[in-house]
Structure formats: C-alpha cells, structure tokens
C-alpha positions as CSV (number, residue, x, y, z in Angstrom):
1,M,-28.1,-34.4,-0.4
2,R,-25.9,-35.1,2.0
3,A,-27.7,-38.4,1.7
4,I,-26.5,-38.7,-2.0
5,Y,-23.0,-37.9,-0.6
6,S,-22.9,-40.0,2.0
7,L,-24.2,-43.4,0.0
8,L,-22.4,-42.3,-3.0
9,A,-18.9,-41.9,-0.3
10,G,-20.0,-45.9,1.0
11,T,-20.1,-46.5,-2.4
12,I,-16.2,-45.6,-3.3
13,L,-15.2,-46.7,0.7
14,G,-16.7,-50.6,-0.7
15,S,-15.6,-50.7,-4.2
16,A,-11.8,-49.5,-3.1
17,A,-12.1,-52.4,-0.3
18,V,-13.3,-55.3,-2.4
19,L,-10.7,-54.5,-5.3
20,L,-7.9,-53.8,-2.4
21,H,-8.0,-56.0,-0.1
22,D,-6.7,-59.3,-2.2
23,A,-3.8,-57.5,-3.6
24,Y,-0.2,-57.6,-1.8
25,R,-1.5,-59.9,1.4
26,P,-1.4,-58.7,4.2
27,W,-1.2,-55.0,3.5
28,G,-4.0,-54.9,1.1
29,L,-6.6,-55.9,3.7
30,L,-4.9,-53.5,6.1
31,F,-5.5,-50.7,4.1
32,A,-8.5,-51.5,2.8
33,L,-9.9,-51.9,6.6
34,F,-7.8,-48.5,7.6
35,G,-9.4,-46.6,4.8
36,T,-12.9,-47.9,5.2
37,G,-12.6,-46.8,8.8
38,V,-11.1,-43.3,8.5
39,G,-13.8,-42.7,5.2
40,I,-17.3,-43.8,7.2
41,W,-15.3,-42.0,10.5
42,L,-14.8,-38.8,7.8
43,V,-18.1,-38.8,7.0
44,G,-19.7,-37.7,10.3
45,R,-16.7,-35.4,10.7
46,A,-17.5,-33.5,7.6
47,W,-21.1,-33.2,8.2
48,G,-21.8,-33.6,12.1
49,L,-24.3,-36.8,12.2
50,R,-24.0,-39.9,12.9
51,R,-27.0,-41.1,10.4
52,Y,-24.5,-40.1,7.8
53,K,-22.3,-42.4,9.3
54,F,-25.1,-45.0,8.9
55,L,-26.2,-44.2,5.8
56,A,-22.1,-44.7,4.3
57,A,-22.2,-47.9,6.0
58,V,-24.9,-49.4,4.8
59,A,-24.1,-48.7,1.0
60,W,-20.4,-50.3,2.0
61,C,-22.5,-53.5,3.0
62,A,-24.5,-53.4,-0.3
63,V,-21.2,-53.6,-2.5
64,F,-19.8,-56.1,-0.3
65,L,-22.7,-58.1,-0.3
66,R,-23.2,-57.7,-4.2
67,A,-19.0,-58.3,-4.3
68,G,-19.8,-61.8,-2.6
69,S,-22.0,-63.2,-4.9
70,L,-22.1,-64.8,-8.2
71,G,-22.0,-62.6,-11.3
72,I,-23.5,-63.3,-14.5
73,G,-20.1,-64.6,-15.6
74,G,-19.9,-66.8,-12.8
75,E,-17.5,-64.3,-11.5
76,L,-16.8,-63.6,-7.4
77,L,-14.7,-60.4,-6.6
78,V,-14.8,-61.5,-2.8
79,Q,-14.0,-65.2,-2.4
80,G,-14.4,-67.4,0.9
81,N,-10.9,-67.6,1.5
82,S,-9.4,-66.8,4.4
83,M,-8.7,-62.5,3.0
84,G,-12.4,-62.4,2.3
85,N,-13.2,-63.9,5.9
86,A,-11.4,-61.4,7.5
87,L,-12.6,-58.6,4.9
88,M,-16.4,-59.7,6.5
89,I,-15.7,-59.8,10.2
90,G,-12.9,-56.4,10.1
91,G,-15.2,-55.1,7.9
92,L,-18.0,-55.2,9.9
93,V,-15.9,-54.6,13.5
94,T,-15.0,-51.2,11.7
95,L,-18.1,-49.9,10.6
96,V,-19.3,-50.4,13.9
97,L,-16.3,-48.8,15.0
98,A,-16.5,-45.8,13.2
99,I,-20.3,-45.6,13.3
100,V,-19.9,-45.3,17.4
101,A,-16.9,-43.0,17.4
102,R,-17.2,-39.2,18.3
103,S,-17.7,-37.0,15.4
C-alpha cells in the first residue's frame, strides 16, 4: 500500500510541477522545484525507506515525460523553452538530491 501511495504522491507532485513551472516566472519554477524536493523527501521521511522516494521520483518522471510529448490535439504542457529546459534539468537534479538525502 505504501508503494501505491508513493506513486500517487509522485504523480501529484509531477502534475503540480508541470502546471506551475511556466506561471509567474521565475517564481513558479522555483516553487515547483522546491515543492518537488520537499515532497519527495517527505515521502521517504514518512515511510523511512529510500525505495519509496525512488518510486515517487519515477512517477514524477513519468508525468514529466507525458507532459513533454504531444497529445492527441497537439497540446504540449512542457515546451522546449528556457523554463521547460530548466524544469527538466533542475527537476532531475532535485530528484537525485531528494533521493540521496537522509530521511
């Protein structure tokens, strides 16, 4: 059950980051990255194992990859502009730091 909750937390964090990163520049991006890091860290803090943080990070990446690809109607939530690239690079760095951080 904890694995399902970790995946759900990662999905919610990823969705929030995708929807927030391009709003209120640059504060939306900073808030999305900060929220991602704290959220993933709190998943590990709640259940005490790094594997749950990893599962949440995988769900975050899955949401990001889906948002960065074209949908049926040609919509794109994460564009290839500076904010989208910063979310990609900063998000991956944030995920790695949150996973390796002590719970």
